N, C-alpha and C positions, 0 to 999 in steps of 0.2 A: 253522064246523066245523074241527076240528084233526085232522091225520093225522100219524103218525110212521113214517118209512120210512128204510131203510138202503140206500144205493147202494154197489155193488161194481163196480170197473172195473180192468182191467189197465193199467199205465203202463209202456210199453215203454222210455221214456227213462230211467227209474230202476230198471227191472227189478223191479217191485213190484206188489202188489195194493193199490189205494187204497180205503179205507172211509170213508163219510161218513154219519153218522146225523143226521137233522134233523127238526124239527117244522114242518109246513106248515099254514098257516091260510088259509082261503078265506072271503071275505065278498062275496057277489055274484059279480063277475067278477075280483075283486082278490085276489092272492095275497100272502102274507107268509111269511117263513121264519125260523127260529131254528136255527143249527147247534148241535148238542148235543155231538157228540164226533166226532173223526176219527182215522184211523191209517193208516200205510203199512206194509205187511207185505212184507219183501224176499223175493224168490224164492230158494229154494236153487239153486245153480249148476246142478245136474243138471236140475232142473225148467225153469229158464229155457232151457237149451240145447235141451230138447225142444220147448218152446213156439216158440222162434225158428225151429226147422226143421220145424215141424209139417206145413206144406203139402206137403213132400217125402216124408212117411211113407207106407207102405203103408196101405190102408184100414183094416184090422183094428187096426194099431198106432195110427192116427189116432183111431179110435173109443175105444180103450183109454185114450189120453191124455185125450180128452175126459171120460171117466169119472173117471180118476184126478185130474185137475186139478179137477173139480167137487168131489170129496171133500176135496181140500186147501183149496179156497175155503170150503167149508162149515166146516172146522175153524177157519179164520181168523175167520169170521163168529161161530161159537160162542164162541171165545175173547174176541173183541171184546165180545160181549154179556155175558159173565161178568165181564170186567175192569171193565166200566162199570155192572155191576148193572142191566142192561136187560131182564131176564126179564119177559115179558108186556107190555113197552113197544114193542117193534118189531112193528108191524102188517103190514109188507109189506117185501120185499126186491126191489130192482131190480138184475138182474144183467147187466151189459154183457159180462162175460167178456173173453177174449183173441181179438180177431179174427185168425183164421189165413187165411181165404180171403174175398176180397171182389171179386167179378166181376160188377158190375151188368149188363154187356152180355149175360151168359148167365143172368141172374136168380138167381145163386148168391152167397150170402154165409153164412159160418158162423163163429160165435165159440165157442171152446173154453170148457168149464165146464158140466158136466151140471147143469141147473137142478133136475131131479128129485132129485139127490143133495143139493143145498143145501136144498130144501124138506123132504126126509125127515129130514135130520140136524139141522136147526135147529128144525123144527116151525113155521116161518113161511111164509106164502104167498110165492111167488116169480114175478116177471114176467121173462121172457127173450126171446130171438129178436126183438129190436126191429124189424129191417129187413124181415123175410121177406114180410109181407103187402104192403108197399110195392113190393118187387121183383116180386111176383106180379102187381101192378097196373101193371107196366111203368114203375115209378119207378126212380130211381137209388139209393134207399136212403139218400141223403145230400142235404142235411145232416140227420141223423137228429133232432137236438134243436132244429131251427130254431124250431118253434112254442113249445116249452118255454122257449127263450131269450127269446122276446118276452113271454111271460107272467110270467116271473120271472128276474131277473139273478142269476148265481152270485155269492155273497159273495166279497170279496177274500180271496185266499190259499187258497181252497178248490178242490180238484181238480175240474176242469170235468166230466169224463165221469162220475165217481162221483156227483157232486151231481145231474146231470141224469139219471143212471140211476135215482136214487130218485124224482125228480119225474116223469119219464116213466112209470115204473111206476104211480105214483099216479094220473096221468091215465087210464092203461089200466084201473085198478081202478075208477075212477069212470065207465068206459065213455064217456069223452070222446075226440073226435078228437085224436090226438097227432101225426099226420103229414099235412101238407097237400099236396095235389096241386100247388099253385102253387110250393111249395119244391122238390119232388123230381121233378116231371114225370109223376107217376102219373096214371092214368085218373080217380081220384076221391080224396077225403079218406079216411082210414082210422084205425082204432084198432089201433095196432101193439103187439105183444107177446103171447106165449103165457103162460098162467097155470098154475102148478104148485101145488096145494094141499098145504100142509104140515101142516094140521090135519084132525082128523076132521070130515067134512061133516055 
């Protein structure tokens, strides 16, 4: 079985959004991957300054940034799809977003980037909020990609989080456990990620 997924993740070190589109093939329990296209979209200075200081914003401003950033991410994803003529090829988007708040001790983690906006504007189903179920199960939410890393190694030179955002989302779509209690300290294994449907059901 072959799946095609696009991973999106914020890269704070380069102040950019990383995009990785790949074809994943599974046979039995063995996975293989072919990287199709990648890109790095630099954040405008004003947007980066808002992302960097997001945790200190008032609640309404924080939520507005969440929406605005989601629309910006959606625009980058649509441009990427258009530039590489990927219409009807991207089956799923994994959105890591930009983690602004991460407090496992209080079961709170939030990544900026409104997945509903990405799903609505791209017309592609989106998986987001990777850590939340694990935190609710008293896990640390980290390492979020431990199981995915054991199943499939990231190809050399490919952005780690964007690649695994795509693969993690794919495991979620297949309704397979993608967070193990042994890795995170949670009460049980779980299927992490919220699904936003970008197409008519």
